[in-house]
C-alpha positions as CSV (number, residue, x, y, z in Angstrom):
1,X,-0.1,0.1,-0.3
2,X,2.9,2.4,1.0
3,X,4.6,1.9,-2.3
4,X,1.2,3.1,-4.0
5,X,0.9,6.0,-2.2
6,X,4.6,6.8,-3.1
7,X,4.2,6.1,-6.7
8,X,1.1,8.0,-7.4
9,X,2.5,10.9,-5.6
10,X,5.2,11.1,-7.9
11,X,2.9,10.8,-10.7
12,X,0.7,13.6,-9.7
13,X,2.9,16.1,-7.8
14,X,5.9,15.7,-10.3
15,X,4.6,16.0,-13.5
16,X,4.9,19.6,-14.9
17,X,1.6,20.0,-16.2
18,X,0.3,18.6,-13.0
19,X,1.4,21.2,-11.2
20,X,0.7,23.9,-13.3
21,X,-3.2,23.0,-12.9
22,X,-3.2,22.7,-9.3
23,X,-0.9,26.2,-9.0
24,X,-3.3,28.2,-11.3
25,X,-6.2,26.8,-8.8
26,X,-4.9,27.5,-6.3
27,X,-3.9,31.6,-7.1
28,X,-7.6,31.4,-8.4
29,X,-8.8,30.2,-5.3
30,X,-6.8,32.8,-2.9
31,X,-8.0,35.5,-5.3
32,X,-11.5,34.9,-5.1
33,X,-11.4,34.3,-1.5
34,X,-9.6,37.7,-1.4
35,X,-12.1,39.0,-3.7
36,X,-14.9,37.9,-1.3
37,X,-13.2,39.4,1.9
38,X,-13.3,42.9,0.1
39,X,-16.9,42.1,-0.9
40,X,-17.6,41.5,2.9
41,X,-15.7,44.5,4.5
42,X,-17.0,47.0,2.0
43,X,-20.4,45.5,3.1
44,X,-19.8,46.5,6.8
45,X,-18.7,50.0,5.8
46,X,-21.8,50.3,4.0
47,X,-23.8,48.8,6.5
48,X,-23.0,51.7,8.8
49,X,-24.0,54.4,6.5
50,X,-27.2,52.5,6.2
51,X,-28.1,52.4,9.7
52,X,-26.9,56.1,10.4
53,X,-29.1,57.3,7.2
54,X,-31.9,55.4,8.2
55,X,-31.5,56.8,12.1
56,X,-31.6,60.1,10.8
57,X,-34.3,59.9,8.1
58,X,-36.8,59.7,10.9
59,X,-35.5,62.8,12.7
60,X,-36.7,64.8,9.7
61,X,-40.3,63.4,9.6
62,X,-42.7,65.6,11.2
63,X,-45.8,63.4,11.2
64,X,-47.0,59.8,11.6
65,X,-48.4,59.8,8.3
66,X,-45.2,60.8,6.8
67,X,-43.8,57.7,8.4
68,X,-46.0,55.4,7.4
69,X,-45.6,56.4,4.1
70,X,-41.4,56.5,3.9
71,X,-41.5,53.7,6.3
72,X,-38.1,52.3,6.7
73,X,-35.8,49.6,5.0
74,X,-34.5,46.3,5.5
75,X,-30.9,45.0,4.9
76,X,-30.3,41.7,4.1
77,X,-26.9,40.2,5.7
78,X,-25.6,37.3,4.6
79,X,-23.4,35.3,6.6
80,X,-19.7,35.7,6.9
81,X,-19.1,32.3,5.1
82,X,-20.8,34.0,2.3
83,X,-17.6,35.5,1.1
84,X,-16.7,32.0,0.1
85,X,-19.8,31.7,-2.3
86,X,-20.9,35.5,-3.2
87,X,-21.9,34.2,-6.6
88,X,-23.4,30.9,-5.6
89,X,-26.4,32.2,-3.8
90,X,-29.8,32.9,-5.1
91,X,-30.2,36.7,-3.3
92,X,-27.4,39.4,-4.6
93,X,-27.5,42.7,-2.8
94,X,-31.1,42.6,-1.6
95,X,-33.4,44.7,0.8
96,X,-36.9,45.3,1.4
97,X,-39.3,48.6,2.4
98,X,-41.6,48.3,5.3
99,X,-44.3,50.6,5.5
100,X,-48.0,51.3,5.3
101,X,-48.6,50.0,1.9
102,X,-49.6,46.6,1.2
103,X,-47.3,45.4,-1.5
104,X,-43.7,43.7,0.1
105,X,-40.9,44.3,-2.3
106,X,-37.6,42.4,-2.0
107,X,-35.1,44.5,-4.5
108,X,-31.8,44.4,-5.7
109,X,-29.8,47.9,-5.7
110,X,-28.3,49.0,-8.7
111,X,-27.1,52.3,-7.7
112,X,-23.8,53.4,-7.6
113,X,-20.8,50.8,-7.5
114,X,-23.5,48.1,-7.2
115,X,-23.8,49.2,-11.0
116,X,-20.5,47.8,-12.1
117,X,-20.4,44.5,-10.2
118,X,-20.7,42.1,-12.7
119,X,-20.6,38.5,-11.7
120,X,-18.9,35.9,-13.9
121,X,-20.0,32.3,-14.3
122,X,-17.3,31.4,-11.0
123,X,-16.4,34.5,-9.6
124,X,-15.9,33.0,-5.8
125,X,-14.1,30.2,-4.2
126,X,-16.7,27.5,-4.7
127,X,-16.9,28.0,-8.1
128,X,-12.9,27.7,-9.2
129,X,-13.0,23.7,-8.1
130,X,-16.3,23.2,-9.3
131,X,-15.1,24.5,-13.0
132,X,-11.7,23.9,-13.0
133,X,-11.1,21.2,-10.1
134,X,-13.7,18.9,-12.0
135,X,-11.7,19.4,-15.4
136,X,-8.9,18.5,-13.7
137,X,-10.0,15.4,-11.9
138,X,-11.6,14.1,-15.0
139,X,-8.4,14.4,-16.6
140,X,-6.1,12.7,-13.9
141,X,-8.9,9.9,-14.0
142,X,-8.5,9.4,-17.4
143,X,-4.7,9.2,-16.9
144,X,-4.7,6.9,-14.0
145,X,-5.0,3.7,-16.2
146,X,-2.4,3.4,-18.5
147,X,-2.9,0.4,-20.9
148,X,-4.5,-2.9,-21.4
149,X,-1.2,-4.2,-22.3
150,X,0.7,-2.6,-18.9
151,X,-2.4,-4.1,-17.0
152,X,-2.0,-7.7,-17.8
153,X,1.7,-7.1,-17.0
154,X,0.7,-6.0,-13.5
155,X,-1.7,-9.3,-13.3
156,X,1.8,-11.7,-13.2
157,X,2.4,-9.6,-9.6
158,X,-1.0,-9.2,-8.0
159,X,-4.6,-9.6,-8.9
160,X,-6.0,-7.0,-11.3
161,X,-9.0,-6.0,-8.5
162,X,-6.3,-5.2,-6.0
163,X,-4.3,-2.8,-8.4
164,X,-7.5,-1.4,-9.7
165,X,-8.7,-0.6,-6.0
166,X,-5.3,0.4,-4.4
167,X,-4.2,2.7,-7.7
168,X,-7.8,4.6,-7.4
169,X,-7.8,4.9,-3.6
170,X,-4.1,6.2,-3.7
171,X,-4.4,8.8,-6.3
172,X,-8.0,9.7,-4.6
173,X,-6.5,10.3,-1.4
174,X,-3.4,12.5,-2.5
175,X,-5.9,14.6,-4.3
176,X,-8.7,15.2,-2.0
177,X,-6.2,16.2,0.3
178,X,-5.1,18.8,-1.8
179,X,-8.5,20.2,-2.3
180,X,-9.3,19.7,1.8
181,X,-5.9,21.3,2.9
182,X,-6.8,24.4,0.0
183,X,-9.9,25.1,1.6
184,X,-9.1,24.8,5.4
185,X,-6.3,26.8,4.7
186,X,-8.2,29.4,3.0
187,X,-10.7,29.5,5.6
188,X,-7.9,29.7,8.4
189,X,-6.4,32.7,6.2
190,X,-10.0,34.3,6.5
191,X,-9.9,34.0,10.3
192,X,-6.8,35.2,10.7
193,X,-7.5,38.3,9.0
194,X,-10.3,39.3,10.8
195,X,-13.5,37.4,10.4
196,X,-15.5,35.0,12.8
197,X,-17.1,32.7,12.7
198,X,-19.9,30.6,14.4
199,X,-19.4,27.1,15.4
200,X,-22.6,26.4,12.9
201,X,-20.6,28.0,10.5
202,X,-17.4,26.3,11.0
203,X,-19.9,22.7,11.0
204,X,-21.3,24.3,7.7
205,X,-18.1,24.8,5.9
206,X,-16.3,21.6,6.7
207,X,-20.0,20.2,5.3
208,X,-19.4,22.0,2.3
209,X,-15.6,20.4,1.5
210,X,-16.8,17.2,1.9
211,X,-20.1,17.5,-0.7
212,X,-17.2,19.3,-2.9
213,X,-14.5,16.5,-2.4
214,X,-17.2,13.3,-2.9
215,X,-18.0,16.1,-6.6
216,X,-14.2,16.0,-7.3
217,X,-14.2,12.4,-6.5
218,X,-17.0,11.9,-8.7
219,X,-15.4,13.5,-11.9
220,X,-11.9,11.4,-11.1
221,X,-14.1,8.0,-11.4
222,X,-16.2,9.4,-14.2
223,X,-13.0,9.9,-16.4
224,X,-11.4,6.6,-15.4
225,X,-14.7,5.0,-16.8
226,X,-15.0,7.4,-19.6
227,X,-11.3,5.7,-20.9
228,X,-12.3,2.5,-20.2
229,X,-15.3,2.9,-22.4
230,X,-13.2,4.3,-24.9
231,X,-10.7,1.7,-24.8
232,X,-7.9,4.3,-24.1
233,X,-8.3,5.3,-27.9
234,X,-7.8,8.8,-28.8
235,X,-11.2,9.8,-29.6
236,X,-11.3,9.9,-25.7
237,X,-10.7,13.3,-25.8
238,X,-13.6,14.3,-27.6
239,X,-15.5,12.7,-25.1
240,X,-14.0,14.1,-22.5
241,X,-15.2,17.6,-22.9
242,X,-18.7,16.4,-23.9
243,X,-18.7,14.6,-20.9
244,X,-17.4,17.8,-18.7
245,X,-19.7,20.1,-20.5
246,X,-22.6,18.3,-19.6
247,X,-22.3,18.0,-16.3
248,X,-20.8,21.1,-15.7
249,X,-22.8,23.3,-17.8
250,X,-25.8,21.5,-19.1
251,X,-27.4,19.7,-16.6
252,X,-27.3,22.9,-13.9
253,X,-29.0,24.8,-16.5
254,X,-31.8,22.3,-17.1
255,X,-32.0,22.1,-13.5
256,X,-32.9,26.0,-13.7
257,X,-34.9,25.9,-16.3
258,X,-37.1,23.0,-14.9
259,X,-37.3,25.1,-11.6
260,X,-38.6,28.2,-13.5
261,X,-41.1,26.3,-15.3
262,X,-42.8,24.6,-11.9
263,X,-42.7,28.3,-10.6
264,X,-45.0,29.1,-13.2
265,X,-47.9,27.8,-11.5
266,X,-47.6,30.6,-8.8
267,X,-49.9,33.3,-8.9
268,X,-48.2,36.6,-10.3
269,X,-47.0,38.8,-7.2
270,X,-48.7,41.9,-8.6
271,X,-52.1,39.5,-8.6
272,X,-51.3,39.1,-4.8
273,X,-50.7,42.9,-4.3
274,X,-53.9,43.9,-6.4
275,X,-55.9,41.3,-4.3
276,X,-54.8,43.3,-0.7
277,X,-54.8,46.8,-2.6
278,X,-58.7,46.2,-3.4
279,X,-59.5,44.9,0.3
280,X,-57.9,47.7,1.5
281,X,-59.4,50.1,-0.5
282,X,-63.1,48.2,0.5
283,X,-62.3,49.3,4.0
284,X,-61.3,52.9,2.8
285,X,-64.6,53.2,0.8
286,X,-66.4,52.5,4.0
287,X,-65.1,55.3,5.4
288,X,-65.2,57.6,2.7
289,X,-69.2,56.8,2.5
290,X,-69.7,57.3,6.7
291,X,-68.1,60.7,5.9
292,X,-70.2,61.6,2.9
293,X,-73.4,60.5,5.1
294,X,-72.4,62.5,8.1
295,X,-70.9,65.7,6.6
296,X,-71.1,67.5,9.9
297,X,-69.1,65.1,11.9
298,X,-67.1,66.8,14.7
299,X,-63.3,66.7,15.1
300,X,-63.5,64.6,17.7
301,X,-66.2,62.5,16.5
302,X,-63.9,62.1,13.4
303,X,-60.8,61.3,15.3
304,X,-62.9,58.8,17.7
305,X,-64.1,56.7,13.7
306,X,-60.8,56.9,13.1
307,X,-59.6,54.6,15.6
308,X,-62.5,52.3,15.2
309,X,-61.6,51.9,11.5
310,X,-57.8,51.0,12.6
311,X,-58.9,48.5,15.0
312,X,-61.1,47.1,12.5
313,X,-58.3,47.3,9.9
314,X,-56.3,45.3,12.2
315,X,-59.0,43.0,13.0
316,X,-60.1,42.5,9.6
317,X,-58.4,43.9,6.3
318,X,-55.2,43.3,7.8
319,X,-55.6,39.7,9.0
320,X,-57.3,38.9,5.4
321,X,-54.2,40.5,4.0
322,X,-51.6,39.0,5.8
323,X,-52.9,35.7,5.2
324,X,-52.9,36.1,1.6
325,X,-49.0,36.7,1.6
326,X,-48.4,33.6,4.1
327,X,-50.2,31.3,1.5
328,X,-48.3,32.6,-1.2
329,X,-45.1,32.1,0.9
330,X,-46.1,28.5,1.4
331,X,-46.7,28.1,-2.4
332,X,-43.0,29.6,-3.2
333,X,-41.7,27.1,-0.3
334,X,-43.4,24.1,-1.9
335,X,-41.5,24.9,-5.6
336,X,-38.2,25.3,-3.6
337,X,-38.7,22.1,-1.7
338,X,-39.4,20.6,-5.1
339,X,-36.2,21.9,-6.7
340,X,-34.3,20.8,-4.1
341,X,-35.3,17.2,-4.0
342,X,-34.8,17.2,-8.1
343,X,-31.2,18.7,-7.4
344,X,-30.5,15.5,-5.7
345,X,-30.7,13.7,-9.2
346,X,-26.9,14.6,-9.8
347,X,-23.9,15.7,-8.0
348,X,-23.4,18.9,-9.9
349,X,-26.9,20.3,-9.5
350,X,-26.7,19.4,-5.6
351,X,-23.2,20.7,-5.4
352,X,-24.6,24.1,-6.6
353,X,-27.8,24.0,-4.2
354,X,-25.8,23.3,-1.3
355,X,-23.7,26.1,-2.1
356,X,-26.3,28.5,-1.9
357,X,-27.7,27.6,1.0
358,X,-24.5,27.4,3.0
359,X,-23.8,31.2,1.9
360,X,-26.9,32.0,3.6
361,X,-28.0,33.2,0.5
362,X,-30.1,30.6,-1.0
363,X,-33.7,30.2,-1.0
364,X,-34.1,29.1,2.5
365,X,-32.5,32.4,3.2
366,X,-35.0,33.7,1.0
367,X,-37.7,32.2,3.0
368,X,-36.3,33.4,6.5
369,X,-36.2,37.1,5.3
370,X,-40.0,37.2,3.9
371,X,-41.1,35.8,7.5
372,X,-38.8,38.4,9.3
373,X,-40.3,41.0,7.0
374,X,-43.9,40.1,7.7
375,X,-42.9,39.8,11.3
376,X,-41.7,43.3,11.7
377,X,-44.3,44.8,9.3
378,X,-47.3,43.7,11.8
379,X,-45.6,45.2,14.5
380,X,-44.8,48.4,12.8
381,X,-48.1,48.4,11.4
382,X,-49.6,48.4,15.2
383,X,-47.2,50.9,16.3
384,X,-48.0,53.2,13.3
385,X,-52.0,53.5,14.2
386,X,-51.6,53.2,17.7
387,X,-49.7,56.5,17.3
388,X,-51.3,58.2,14.6
389,X,-54.5,57.7,16.0
390,X,-54.2,56.7,19.8
391,X,-51.3,58.7,21.4
392,X,-51.4,61.1,19.0
393,X,-47.6,62.6,19.9
394,X,-46.2,65.3,18.4
395,X,-42.7,64.6,17.8
396,X,-42.0,61.0,15.6
397,X,-40.6,58.2,17.3
398,X,-38.6,55.7,15.5
399,X,-40.4,51.8,15.4
400,X,-36.7,50.5,14.9
401,X,-34.7,49.4,17.9
402,X,-31.2,48.4,17.7
403,X,-30.1,46.8,14.4
404,X,-33.5,45.9,14.0
405,X,-33.5,46.8,10.2
406,X,-30.6,44.6,9.7
407,X,-31.9,40.7,8.9
408,X,-28.6,38.6,9.5
409,X,-29.0,35.4,7.6
410,X,-27.5,32.2,8.7
411,X,-25.9,29.8,7.2
412,X,-27.6,26.4,7.0
413,X,-27.4,23.1,5.5
414,X,-30.4,22.1,3.2
415,X,-32.8,19.4,4.9
416,X,-31.7,17.0,2.3
417,X,-28.1,17.2,3.3
418,X,-27.5,13.7,4.8
419,X,-29.5,12.1,1.8
420,X,-27.4,14.1,-0.6
421,X,-24.0,13.4,0.6
422,X,-25.0,9.8,0.8
423,X,-26.6,9.7,-3.2
424,X,-22.7,11.1,-4.1
425,X,-21.3,8.5,-2.3
426,X,-23.0,6.1,-3.8
427,X,-22.5,7.9,-7.4
428,X,-18.6,7.1,-6.8
429,X,-19.3,3.7,-5.7
430,X,-20.9,2.8,-8.6
431,X,-18.4,4.5,-11.5
432,X,-15.9,2.6,-9.2
433,X,-17.6,-0.7,-9.9
434,X,-18.4,-0.2,-13.3
435,X,-14.9,0.9,-13.9
436,X,-14.2,-2.2,-12.6
437,X,-16.0,-4.3,-14.5
438,X,-15.0,-2.7,-17.8
439,X,-11.7,-2.9,-16.9
440,X,-12.3,-6.5,-16.6
441,X,-13.5,-6.9,-20.0
442,X,-10.6,-5.1,-21.4
443,X,-7.9,-7.2,-20.0
444,X,-9.4,-10.7,-19.9
445,X,-11.4,-10.3,-23.2
446,X,-8.8,-8.5,-25.7
């Protein structure tokens, strides 16, 4: 066994082509991690400016009717782990505004330097091993077994099964070690540069590295199997790029199109907003009709009626509209759940799904953000109605306490993480078994 480890070490790390490829992956990974760190630090600066602006804005308002109209903004802050996955999440630079209007909007900013922040296909650490690491592993898997003649020669020294599995295990050991050390080293580098991670963040990053290693092993074994299926002929290089392109680009794109097609069953968000608006206008119409029927209403009576309609709004109209928004969000969740299960079908689609969730900017991050907005909005509406029609304070008091208008998304593992890891391991085991079956036919049945 030691001889195999020493031999495969030399084959991998003493080949100039391999060293150049591994070195490029290392440099690209460092560059994109430092780029993500720079974005993280820039966000922290902008967050401070955002908090000061929102606090100062309230001081310039002269009435609660203005406060209800302007409202306040909520900024989405991703987990610190996002610096490894800045281009892997679903959400990018989002915020929302809470006011007395019925539409709930989650929007991305394209103002200022955000206009020039164009993200490429792999512009983060997670994308480097996904694109380039998979290509390298596919290539090294192809080179693992030399030729049927060499294997027949080796059968005089040991069984073909032993040679095949020891060669595969030794090469995967060194390659897995390289990518694991790369990920852990960059994680440690970021910590030394001042970014703090919670215990759950550290656990989730380790889980991500496990999925990454399993994905790369899948490509190594796929390259090995493809070489065997092609009988070591030169035509393999054509199939080499076809297989890689299908796995890395085509299947994830099909998955993206599929989830978009599934989302077509959802009602239009504007239709939901229109329903909520109609419900609100129905109550407003009742109030206007009352004023038309009682044009001589005194001021004190008018304020009393306003309070009654405010209570009626909270107990009826607002509950109906909140129910509409909640039902719509549950429908979105069902689409997300189907997409998560569908992503399990292939390692590359699941890798992308899991990377998005670990970043804190995935689909579940969106659901958490929407739930937070709805809870905060419910409290704000009650606060607004009480201040405007109840206490009638002269000075406008800020509803936001502390950093309530910063939503801190947390890194999380999908609920299917265990199943996804198991399925990726089974994919690898199946490719390994198929490779051995094909090898036996090539060697023993020339």
